N, C-alpha and C positions, 0 to 999 in steps of 0.2 A: 249810379248816375241819376240826376233828377230829370224826369221826362217832362215836367211842367213847373215853371218857377213862380208863376203868379196866378191869382184867382182870375178866372175868366170874367169879363164884364157882363153882369146880368141885371135884370129888373125883377125883384121877387114880388109875388102877388101878396096882398094882405091876407094873412091867415089869422084867425082869432087866437088869443092866448089859449094855451093848453089843447090846441087842436093840431092835427097833422093833415097835410094834403097827401093822399096816398094813391098809388097806381093799383095796388092789389094787396091781397092778404091771403095766407093759408095757414092751416094748422097741421101739425104732425108731418113735417118734412124731414127726410133723412138724408138729403143731399145738399143741404145749406148750412153745414157745421156739425159739430159733434152731437150724437144722439138724436133724439126726436124733438123737433123744434117748430115754433110758430115763425113765420116769415112775413115781414112788413116791407113792402116795396114802395118807397116814397116817390112822389111826383116831382120831376125836374132835374135836369142835368144839362149843362151848357156845352159838354165836350164833344158830343156827337162822334164818338169813336168808331171808325170803320169796323164792321163786324160785330158791333154792340149787340148783346142778346136781347135788350129791351129798348129798341128805338122809340116805342110809344111812350117811354118814360121821360124823353127829352124835354118836352114842353113844360113850362112852369105854370100853364094855365091851371085853374082849379079843377080837379078831377073828382076825388072823394074826399069830403072833409069828414074826419072822425076825431073824436075827443080821446084824449089820453086815457081818461077813466073807462071809456067804452072798450078801448083796446085792452086795458089791464083785465077787465071783466071777461072779455071774450078768450083771452089767452089762458087765464086761470081756470076757465070753465072746462078746459080739455085737460084732464090729468096726465095725458101722455106728453104734453108739451113740457120738456125739461129746461127749455131756454127759448130765446127769441133772437132772431137774426135780422138786422137792418140791411136792406139792399136798395136798389133803385134802378134809375134815378141816383142822386147823390145825397146820401143821408145827412151829411154835415151841413147842408144848407137849411136843414130843419133840426139842427143839433140841440136847441134849447128845449124843445118839446120832447125829442127822443131821450134826452138825458133824464127828464122827469119820468117818462115811461120806464126807462131802464131802472131808475131808483125804486120805483114801486114794484117792479117784477123781481129785482134782486132781493127786496126785503121779503118776498114770498118764497125765496129760495131758488129762483131760476137763474140760469147764466145768460149773459148778454154778449153778442158778437156783432160786428159790423163789417161791411165792405165799404171801400171809399176809393174814388179815383184820385184823391190827394195822396201825398206821401206823408208818413208820420212827421217828418220834419217840417213839412208845410203846416200841418194841423197844430203843431207846437209853436209856430211863429205868430207874430203879432198881426199878420195879414189874414190869419185863418178866419173862417166864418164865425159869427157870434155864437157862443155857446159851445164851441169845439172842445175846450179843455174840460168843461163839465161832463160832456159826453164820454171823452177819453177816460176820465176818471171812473166811469161806471163799467167800462168794457172788460170782459175776460179775454177776448181775442179780437184782433183787428187785422183784416186784409187790405193792404194799401196798394195804390198805384193804379193807373188807368189800364184798360184792356188795350193791348197792342197787338194788332192782328198778325203782324210779321213775326211776333214772338210768341204766337199762340201755342199752348200745350194741351194735348189731349191724351192724358196718360193716367192709368189706374194708380200711379204712384205719386201724383201731384195734386195738392189741394188748391192750387192756383191755376188760373186760366191762361196767363201769359207770364213769360220768364221774368219780366221786370217786376212783378208783384211779389210782395213779401208777407209772410204770416208772422204777426207780433202777438206772442202769448204773454199777457200781463198777469194771469192767474196761474201760479205754478200747478194747480190741480189739473190743468188742461194740457200740460206739456206732452203728455203721452196720448192725447186724444185727437191729435190732428191727423186723422185717418180717413177723412172722406176724400173722394177721388174726382178728378176733373172730367172723367168721362161718363159720369152717372147722371141720368135724368129721371124725373118723375112726371107723371100725368095726373092732375087732381081734377075730378069732375065736381063742379059746384052744384048746389041745389037748383039753380036757375038753368042748368044745362050748359053753361059756359065752362070752359076748360082752362087750366093753367098748366103749362109745360115749363118745368123749371129744372135747373142744373147747369153746370158749367159748360157742357157741350150743347145744351138745350137753349131755350129762350123762354120769355114770359109772353104768353099770348091770351088776350081776353077777347075772344071773338065768338 
C-alpha cells in the first residue's frame, strides 16, 4: 500500500554544486546497516512524521555545508568504515550530491546504503526528486517508506522501524547481511563534547 503518492511541496535552499547540507555525521556506527559504517544525516524533510527520531532534521535551512570531497576524505580516513549510510532528513532531496559521494566511496571499495521516506516506486517515477535514479544506481541497500508511529516496531528481529517500511537489497552480496536490529542504539561522544544518540529506537541529538 502506498502511504504517500506525491512529493510534498517544498522550497529547497541554494546549495553549492558538490556540497551537501547535513545535520550530522559519525564514523564507525554498527546500528545503521551492515558492518561498521559512517553515517551522514542530511538536513531537510517535509514529512514531519509523528514520532520521528530526528525532528531537528525537518527544516531545509542551511545547517552544515560540507563538500563531497571532504566527506570522502573523512570517511576513508577511518579504516573501520566498511560503508556509508545516508539518513536524515530525506536523502533523496540531495540525491545528486549523494550519488557523487556514493560513486567515489564505492570506487574505494565501500558499500552504500540509504534510508528514505519515499517508496521505491515513487523514486522510480517521473515525479521523483532530481538525481534519484543516479543515487539508486549506486545503492547496495535501500530502506524505503516513512516512519508510521502506529505501525512502529521495536524488535531484535526487525531491521526496520515501522511495518510499512521495506528493505531492498540491490547487491546480492548483502542478502545475508540484513542483521541489524530495530531495538539497538549507540551513543557517540564528539570531540567538542556534543553527543549523538542513534539507532532505530533512539534518536539523533546534537545538544
